[in-house]
C-alpha positions in Angstrom: -5.9 45.8 42.6 -7.9 42.7 43.6 -9.8 42.8 40.3 -6.5 43.0 38.3 -5.2 39.9 40.1 -8.5 38.1 39.5 -8.6 39.2 35.8 -5.0 38.1 35.4 -5.7 34.7 36.9 -8.7 34.3 34.6 -6.6 35.3 31.6 -3.9 32.8 32.6 -6.5 30.0 33.0 -7.9 30.7 29.6 -4.4 30.8 28.1 -3.6 27.4 29.8 -6.8 25.9 28.6 -6.1 27.1 25.0 -2.6 25.7 25.2 -3.9 22.4 26.4 -6.5 22.3 23.6 -3.7 23.1 21.1 -1.5 20.2 22.5 -4.5 17.9 22.3 -5.1 18.9 18.7 -1.5 18.4 17.8 -1.5 14.9 19.4 -4.7 13.9 17.5 -3.3 15.3 14.2 -0.1 13.3 14.7 -2.1 10.1 15.3 -4.2 10.7 12.2 -1.1 11.4 10.1 0.5 8.2 11.4 -2.6 6.2 10.4 -2.7 7.9 7.0 1.0 7.1 6.5 0.4 3.4 7.3 -2.5 3.3 4.9 -0.4 4.9 2.1 2.4 2.4 2.7 -0.1 -0.4 2.4 -1.4 1.1 -0.8 2.1 1.5 -2.2 2.8 -2.1 -1.4 -0.3 -3.2 -3.2 0.5 -1.0 -6.1 3.9 -2.6 -6.4 2.3 -6.1 -6.2 -0.1 -5.0 -9.0 2.7 -3.8 -11.2 4.6 -7.0 -10.6 1.6 -9.1 -11.4 1.0 -7.1 -14.6 4.6 -7.7 -15.7 4.4 -11.4 -14.9 1.1 -11.7 -16.8 2.7 -10.0 -19.8 5.6 -12.5 -19.6 3.0 -15.3 -19.4 1.2 -14.1 -22.5 4.5 -13.9 -24.3 5.4 -17.4 -23.4 1.9 -18.5 -24.6 2.6 -16.8 -27.9 6.0 -18.6 -28.1 4.2 -21.9 -27.6 1.7 -21.1 -30.4 4.5 -19.9 -32.8 7.2 -22.5 -32.0 5.5 -25.6 -30.8 5.8 -27.2 -34.3 9.4 -28.1 -33.4 9.1 -31.2 -31.1 12.4 -30.6 -29.3 11.4 -27.1 -28.4 8.0 -28.0 -26.8 9.2 -29.1 -23.3 11.3 -25.9 -22.9 8.5 -23.7 -24.1 6.0 -25.5 -21.8 8.4 -25.1 -18.8 8.8 -21.4 -19.5 5.1 -20.9 -19.7 4.4 -22.9 -16.5 7.0 -20.8 -14.7 5.5 -17.6 -15.9 2.0 -18.7 -15.0 3.1 -19.8 -11.5 4.7 -16.4 -10.9 1.7 -14.5 -12.2 -0.7 -16.6 -10.1 1.5 -16.2 -7.0 1.6 -12.4 -7.3 -2.1 -12.2 -8.0 -2.7 -14.3 -4.9 -0.6 -12.0 -2.8 -2.5 -9.0 -4.2 -5.8 -10.6 -3.5 -4.7 -11.4 0.1 -3.6 -7.7 0.6 -6.8 -6.2 -0.9 -9.1 -6.5 2.1 -6.7 -4.5 4.3 -6.9 -1.6 1.8 -10.6 -0.9 2.3 
């Protein structure tokens, strides 16, 4: 009878130790998942910035083509130049934001 109680106590201690280890593993897994989710959100934001910069650069190239094709008309030059400068500023701003976000992604 004494041995059964002792054996039951040992089994309960082992069971409690395994439950504690399982809870610790769950806690650690949750922390790692939270870190991975934060990293994925940062990567997603950088991807959006990259896509925006790509689109802005395409617009800048199109405005440059417009200058090359239509600058023979003197009255059109200022408007073409303003459109190109605006597209270049937007492209540079987005690339600057992407460059600032890049170190956090490593």
